C-alpha positions as CSV (number, residue, x, y, z in Angstrom):
1,M,-0.1,0.1,0.0
2,N,1.2,3.5,-0.9
3,T,0.8,5.3,2.4
4,E,1.6,8.9,0.8
5,L,-0.7,8.3,-2.0
6,Y,-3.4,7.5,0.5
7,I,-3.0,10.4,2.5
8,A,-2.6,12.6,-0.5
9,R,-6.3,11.3,-1.6
10,H,-7.9,12.2,1.7
11,I,-6.3,15.7,2.2
12,L,-7.1,16.8,-1.5
13,P,-9.4,19.9,-1.5
14,R,-12.9,19.0,-2.2
15,R,-15.6,20.7,-3.8
16,G,-18.1,22.4,-1.2
17,S,-15.6,22.2,1.6
18,E,-14.9,25.4,3.5
19,S,-10.9,25.1,3.3
20,I,-9.3,28.5,2.8
21,S,-7.0,26.8,0.0
22,N,-10.1,25.7,-2.2
23,P,-10.3,29.2,-4.1
24,I,-6.7,29.3,-4.6
25,V,-6.6,25.8,-5.8
26,N,-9.4,26.1,-8.2
27,I,-7.7,29.2,-9.6
28,A,-4.6,27.0,-10.2
29,I,-6.7,24.2,-12.0
30,V,-8.3,26.7,-14.2
31,A,-4.9,28.1,-15.1
32,I,-3.7,24.8,-16.1
33,A,-6.9,24.2,-18.0
34,L,-6.7,27.3,-19.8
35,G,-3.0,27.0,-20.4
36,L,-3.2,23.5,-22.0
37,A,-6.2,24.7,-24.0
38,V,-4.4,27.8,-25.4
39,M,-1.5,25.5,-26.4
40,I,-3.8,22.8,-28.1
41,I,-5.5,25.7,-30.0
42,A,-2.1,27.4,-30.9
43,V,-0.4,24.4,-32.1
44,S,-3.5,23.2,-34.0
45,V,-3.8,26.5,-35.8
46,I,-0.2,27.0,-36.7
47,V,0.1,23.3,-37.9
48,G,-3.1,23.9,-39.9
49,F,-1.8,27.2,-41.2
50,K,1.3,25.6,-42.4
51,S,-0.2,22.6,-43.8
52,T,-2.7,24.7,-45.6
53,I,-0.2,27.1,-47.1
54,S,2.1,24.3,-48.1
55,E,-0.5,22.2,-49.7
56,Q,-1.7,25.3,-51.8
57,I,1.8,26.1,-52.9
58,F,2.8,22.6,-53.6
59,G,-0.5,21.8,-55.2
60,F,-0.2,24.4,-57.9
61,S,3.7,24.3,-58.2
62,S,4.5,20.6,-57.4
63,H,7.2,19.4,-54.8
64,I,10.1,19.0,-57.1
65,E,10.9,20.5,-60.6
66,I,13.4,19.2,-63.0
67,V,14.4,21.9,-65.6
68,N,17.2,22.7,-67.9
69,F,20.6,23.0,-65.9
70,D,21.3,26.5,-67.1
71,T,17.8,27.8,-66.6
72,N,17.9,30.8,-63.9
73,T,15.0,32.0,-61.7
74,S,13.3,33.8,-64.6
75,F,9.9,32.5,-66.0
76,E,11.5,32.9,-69.6
77,S,12.8,29.2,-69.3
78,L,15.3,27.2,-71.5
79,P,13.9,24.3,-72.9
80,I,14.4,20.6,-72.1
81,R,13.5,17.6,-74.4
82,T,10.9,15.2,-72.8
83,D,12.3,11.7,-72.3
84,S,9.8,8.9,-72.3
85,T,12.1,6.5,-70.4
86,L,12.9,9.3,-67.7
87,L,9.2,9.9,-67.2
88,E,8.7,6.2,-66.9
89,E,11.2,5.9,-64.3
90,L,10.1,8.8,-62.2
91,R,6.5,7.4,-62.3
92,S,7.6,4.1,-61.2
93,E,9.2,5.5,-58.0
94,E,7.1,4.6,-54.8
95,N,6.9,8.1,-53.4
96,V,6.2,9.8,-56.9
97,T,2.3,10.3,-57.2
98,H,2.4,12.1,-60.5
99,V,4.7,13.7,-63.1
100,Q,3.7,16.3,-65.6
101,I,5.5,18.7,-68.1
102,Y,5.0,22.4,-68.3
103,A,6.1,25.6,-69.8
104,T,6.1,29.1,-68.7
105,K,6.5,32.5,-70.3
106,P,5.8,36.0,-69.0
107,A,3.4,38.2,-71.2
108,L,1.5,41.5,-70.8
109,V,-2.4,41.6,-71.0
110,K,-4.3,44.8,-71.5
111,V,-8.2,44.9,-71.0
112,N,-10.2,48.2,-70.9
113,N,-7.0,50.4,-70.5
114,T,-5.6,48.1,-67.7
115,V,-2.2,46.7,-68.2
116,R,-1.1,43.6,-66.1
117,G,2.1,41.5,-66.1
118,I,1.2,37.9,-66.0
119,I,3.0,34.4,-66.4
120,V,1.3,32.1,-68.9
121,K,1.9,28.6,-67.7
122,G,1.5,25.9,-70.5
123,I,0.2,22.5,-69.8
124,D,-1.0,19.5,-71.6
125,D,-3.1,16.4,-70.9
126,S,-0.9,15.1,-68.3
127,Y,-1.9,17.9,-65.8
128,N,-3.1,17.0,-62.7
129,W,-6.2,19.1,-62.2
130,K,-7.4,18.2,-58.7
131,F,-5.7,21.3,-56.9
132,I,-7.4,23.7,-59.5
133,Q,-10.8,21.8,-59.4
134,D,-10.8,22.2,-55.6
135,H,-10.2,25.9,-56.1
136,L,-12.5,26.4,-59.3
137,L,-15.1,29.1,-58.8
138,E,-16.7,29.1,-62.2
139,G,-16.4,27.4,-65.6
140,E,-14.6,24.2,-66.4
141,I,-11.0,23.0,-66.7
142,L,-9.2,22.8,-70.2
143,S,-9.4,20.2,-72.7
144,F,-6.7,19.4,-75.1
145,P,-7.7,18.5,-78.8
146,H,-5.1,16.5,-80.6
147,D,-5.5,18.3,-83.9
148,T,-5.8,21.9,-82.8
149,T,-4.5,24.2,-80.4
150,T,-7.1,25.5,-77.7
151,D,-7.4,29.1,-77.0
152,N,-9.2,28.4,-73.7
153,A,-7.5,29.6,-70.6
154,V,-8.2,29.3,-66.7
155,I,-7.4,32.6,-64.8
156,S,-7.6,33.7,-61.2
157,R,-10.6,35.5,-59.6
158,K,-8.2,38.4,-58.8
159,L,-7.0,38.7,-62.3
160,A,-10.6,38.4,-63.6
161,N,-11.7,41.2,-61.3
162,L,-8.9,43.5,-62.2
163,L,-9.3,42.9,-65.9
164,Q,-13.0,43.0,-65.7
165,L,-13.4,39.6,-67.3
166,S,-16.0,36.9,-66.9
167,L,-16.6,33.5,-68.3
168,G,-16.5,33.3,-72.1
169,D,-14.8,36.8,-72.5
170,K,-11.9,37.1,-74.8
171,F,-8.5,39.0,-73.9
172,T,-5.2,39.4,-75.7
173,T,-1.7,38.9,-74.4
174,S,1.5,40.3,-75.7
175,F,4.8,38.2,-75.5
176,V,8.1,40.2,-75.9
177,P,10.6,38.0,-77.9
178,N,13.9,37.3,-76.4
179,D,15.5,38.7,-79.6
180,S,15.3,42.4,-79.6
181,N,14.9,42.3,-83.5
182,K,11.8,40.5,-83.5
183,K,8.3,42.0,-83.1
184,V,5.9,41.5,-80.2
185,R,3.9,38.5,-80.6
186,K,0.3,38.1,-79.5
187,R,-2.2,35.5,-78.6
188,R,-5.9,35.7,-77.7
189,F,-7.4,33.5,-75.0
190,I,-10.9,32.9,-73.9
191,V,-11.7,32.7,-70.3
192,S,-13.1,29.0,-69.8
193,G,-12.6,28.8,-66.0
194,I,-11.9,31.0,-63.0
195,Y,-10.1,29.7,-59.8
196,E,-9.1,31.3,-56.4
197,T,-6.4,30.1,-54.0
198,H,-6.0,33.2,-51.9
199,L,-2.3,32.9,-52.2
200,N,-1.0,36.2,-54.0
201,E,2.0,34.2,-55.5
202,I,-0.4,32.4,-57.5
203,D,-3.5,34.6,-58.0
204,D,-1.6,37.7,-58.9
205,R,0.0,36.4,-61.9
206,F,-0.7,32.7,-63.2
207,I,-3.1,31.9,-66.2
208,L,-3.1,28.1,-67.4
209,A,-3.2,27.6,-71.2
210,D,-2.4,25.1,-73.8
211,I,1.4,24.3,-73.8
212,R,1.5,24.4,-77.5
213,H,1.0,28.3,-77.5
214,I,4.2,28.6,-75.4
215,Q,6.0,26.1,-77.8
216,D,4.9,28.0,-80.7
217,L,6.1,31.5,-79.2
218,N,9.5,30.0,-78.3
219,N,10.0,28.1,-81.5
220,W,10.3,24.9,-79.7
221,D,9.0,21.5,-81.4
222,S,6.3,19.4,-79.8
223,N,8.9,17.5,-77.5
224,Q,10.4,20.5,-75.7
225,C,9.1,22.0,-72.5
226,S,10.5,24.3,-69.7
227,G,10.8,21.1,-67.3
228,Y,8.9,18.3,-65.3
229,E,6.7,18.8,-62.3
230,V,7.0,15.9,-59.7
231,Y,4.4,15.6,-57.0
232,L,5.4,13.3,-54.0
233,N,3.3,11.4,-51.6
234,D,5.4,12.3,-48.6
235,Y,7.1,15.5,-48.9
236,K,8.2,16.0,-45.1
237,N,11.9,15.4,-46.1
238,L,12.3,17.2,-49.4
239,D,16.1,17.0,-49.4
240,V,15.9,13.4,-49.3
241,Q,13.4,13.2,-52.0
242,K,15.4,15.3,-54.0
243,E,18.6,13.1,-53.7
244,M,16.4,10.2,-54.9
245,I,15.2,12.1,-58.0
246,Q,18.7,13.3,-58.7
247,N,19.8,9.7,-58.7
248,I,17.3,8.9,-61.3
249,V,18.1,11.9,-63.4
250,G,21.9,11.4,-63.1
251,F,24.7,13.7,-62.6
252,D,26.2,13.7,-66.3
253,I,26.6,17.1,-68.0
254,S,28.7,16.1,-70.7
255,P,28.1,17.7,-73.9
256,D,26.1,15.0,-75.6
257,V,23.9,14.5,-72.7
258,Q,20.9,16.6,-71.7
259,K,21.9,18.9,-69.0
260,L,18.9,18.7,-66.2
261,R,18.7,20.1,-62.6
262,V,16.7,19.0,-59.7
263,Q,15.3,21.6,-57.5
264,T,12.7,21.7,-54.9
265,L,10.1,24.4,-54.4
266,K,11.7,25.4,-51.0
267,E,14.6,26.3,-53.0
268,T,13.0,28.2,-55.5
269,T,10.7,30.2,-53.2
270,P,12.6,30.0,-50.1
271,Q,11.0,33.5,-48.9
272,I,7.6,31.8,-48.3
273,F,9.0,28.7,-46.3
274,D,11.4,31.0,-44.1
275,W,8.1,32.8,-43.1
276,L,6.1,29.6,-42.4
277,S,9.2,28.4,-40.4
278,L,9.0,31.7,-37.9
279,L,5.4,30.4,-36.9
280,D,7.3,27.4,-35.1
281,M,9.0,30.0,-32.9
282,N,5.8,31.5,-31.9
283,A,4.4,28.0,-31.2
284,W,7.3,27.2,-28.7
285,L,7.0,30.9,-27.2
286,I,3.3,30.3,-26.4
287,I,4.0,26.9,-25.0
288,A,6.7,28.1,-22.7
289,L,4.6,31.0,-21.3
290,M,1.6,28.9,-20.7
291,V,3.6,26.1,-18.9
292,L,5.3,28.8,-16.7
293,V,2.0,30.5,-15.9
294,A,0.5,27.3,-15.2
295,G,3.3,26.0,-13.0
296,M,3.6,29.2,-10.9
297,N,-0.1,29.1,-10.2
298,M,0.2,25.4,-9.2
299,I,3.2,26.3,-6.9
300,T,1.1,29.0,-5.2
301,G,-1.9,26.5,-4.6
302,L,0.5,23.8,-3.2
303,L,2.1,26.4,-0.8
304,V,-1.3,27.4,0.4
305,I,-2.1,23.8,0.9
306,I,0.9,23.0,3.0
307,L,0.6,26.0,5.3
308,E,-3.1,24.9,5.6
309,K,-1.9,21.4,6.6
310,T,0.8,22.6,9.0
311,A,-0.8,20.7,12.0
312,M,-1.1,17.5,10.0
313,I,2.7,17.8,9.0
314,G,3.8,18.2,12.4
315,T,1.9,15.1,13.8
316,L,3.3,13.1,10.9
317,K,6.9,14.1,11.8
318,A,6.1,13.3,15.5
319,L,4.9,9.9,14.6
320,G,8.3,9.3,12.8
321,A,7.5,10.3,9.2
322,Q,10.6,11.3,7.1
323,N,10.9,14.7,5.2
324,I,10.9,13.1,1.9
325,S,7.7,11.1,2.6
326,I,5.8,13.9,3.6
327,R,7.0,15.9,0.6
328,K,5.8,13.1,-1.7
329,V,2.4,13.5,-0.1
330,F,2.0,17.1,-1.3
331,I,3.8,16.3,-4.6
332,Y,0.9,13.6,-5.2
333,V,-1.8,16.2,-4.1
334,G,-0.2,18.8,-6.6
335,S,0.0,16.0,-9.3
336,M,-3.8,15.1,-9.0
337,L,-4.7,18.7,-9.3
338,I,-2.6,18.9,-12.4
339,G,-4.6,16.0,-13.8
340,K,-7.8,17.6,-13.2
341,G,-6.6,20.7,-15.0
342,L,-5.3,18.7,-17.9
343,I,-8.7,16.8,-18.2
344,L,-10.5,20.1,-18.3
345,G,-7.9,21.7,-20.7
346,N,-8.4,18.9,-23.1
347,I,-12.3,19.1,-23.1
348,V,-11.9,23.0,-23.7
349,G,-9.1,23.0,-26.2
350,I,-10.1,19.9,-28.5
351,G,-13.8,20.9,-28.3
352,L,-13.0,24.4,-29.5
353,C,-10.8,23.0,-32.4
354,L,-13.5,20.5,-33.5
355,L,-16.0,23.3,-33.5
356,Q,-13.9,25.3,-35.8
357,Y,-12.8,22.4,-37.8
358,Y,-16.4,21.4,-38.7
359,F,-18.5,24.7,-38.5
360,H,-15.7,27.7,-39.3
361,P,-17.2,30.2,-36.9
362,F,-13.8,32.2,-36.8
363,G,-13.2,33.6,-40.3
364,L,-10.3,35.4,-41.8
365,D,-9.7,38.0,-44.3
366,P,-8.6,36.2,-47.4
367,S,-6.6,38.9,-48.7
368,V,-4.4,39.0,-45.6
369,Y,-4.2,35.4,-44.6
370,F,-4.6,33.7,-47.7
371,M,-7.7,31.8,-46.6
372,S,-11.2,32.4,-45.6
373,Y,-11.3,30.8,-42.1
374,V,-8.8,29.7,-39.4
375,P,-7.3,26.4,-40.4
376,I,-7.2,23.6,-37.7
377,L,-5.2,20.4,-37.7
378,L,-5.7,18.1,-34.8
379,N,-2.6,15.7,-34.5
380,P,-3.0,13.4,-31.8
381,A,0.6,12.9,-31.3
382,Y,1.0,16.7,-30.6
383,I,-1.8,16.6,-28.1
384,V,-0.3,13.7,-26.2
385,L,3.1,15.4,-26.0
386,L,1.5,18.7,-25.0
387,N,-0.2,16.8,-22.1
388,V,2.9,14.8,-21.1
389,G,5.2,17.6,-21.4
390,T,2.8,20.1,-19.4
391,F,2.4,17.4,-16.6
392,V,6.1,16.5,-16.1
393,L,7.2,20.2,-16.2
394,T,4.5,21.4,-13.9
395,A,5.0,18.5,-11.5
396,A,8.5,19.1,-11.5
397,M,8.0,22.7,-10.3
398,L,6.2,21.3,-7.3
399,I,9.6,20.1,-5.8
400,M,10.6,23.7,-4.9
401,P,7.4,24.2,-2.6
402,S,7.6,21.0,-1.1
403,V,10.8,22.1,0.4
404,L,8.9,24.0,2.7
405,V,7.8,20.9,4.4
406,T,11.3,20.3,5.8
407,K,11.1,23.7,7.5
408,I,8.2,22.9,9.8
409,S,9.0,21.9,13.4
410,P,6.8,19.2,15.1
411,S,7.0,21.2,18.3
412,E,5.7,24.3,16.8
413,A,3.2,22.7,14.5
414,I,1.3,20.9,17.0
415,R,1.3,23.2,19.9
416,F,-1.9,23.4,21.7
417,D,-1.4,26.9,23.9
């Protein structure tokens, strides 16, 4: 029988008792509950926000790109030749879910005296439309007849509003040639679909069109493109995945071999992912502050309980109880109070997260936050870690107030005069 635990259960402050420690202990429990609830909500929102932004960026631009070795950061790319053998090898990889070709070219569009710089992303029938279909507001995706180049294009809601375009409207784009001796070339497109991702990096400039337009404008043949886009099943460790793709592509850059470079989206748009990584620092700061507040409140509550039970401590010492044994009693008391706070905190925190996840009562301004409501991603592993970490750290803080037990003298504690 655990004597210390038995005593702790019997001296635990109970609801309805007139103990002076009750209000303070209740405040400590509420502080722990609120702290854990805030941590669960903060971590779920931050993880949800990072996941949503990452999925939107990866959904449009893929996880890994294979481009011409000499291509720079410009959207005016150098061509590579499509290799059916390489495509087959890439698609056979277990972690590769999809591979598609693309071509990009910057352009200017003028509608109703409004001029806008855009990027035309040329695609073909290998394009994975899932992301665009999930964000398609009006119209339909592109289809690619084999015998002719389609003039249909899918544009963003932001560009459509800026250029005052709607479904079925026509607009003309001007492409500046690389050779200064050549004239500006134009293409007329028809709005067949309108999408919205809420990401300015995408909505501000990209339209989707038939890749044969880009091939014709660049004087490429039908087997040339800007590169391959590779989608992965698991993109948590992109560096490892990049190395795997590089091994397939090869490292040979001899004159008679096509020179290819493998690059991840984190390498081409580092500013976005650096910004997302700052959110982790915010999460750690919130967790540290909440644990500190909960621990300080618990220390205060336990000190009051110890002072209230001074006579009992003196009696136990007079009966031969050791200081370490009496300190265990109060650490058990504090741990049980922490447990109550954690249970309440889980109910509140997880409950609010589920409410937001299913009903979205808390909205956001899409122009600022890139999404229309607060995203939530409940990860059971994170919740378990938060509970265990909060319990261990807060319980460890109880060692400090339990030292007060050693300062209590039996002769002073149980004096009757």
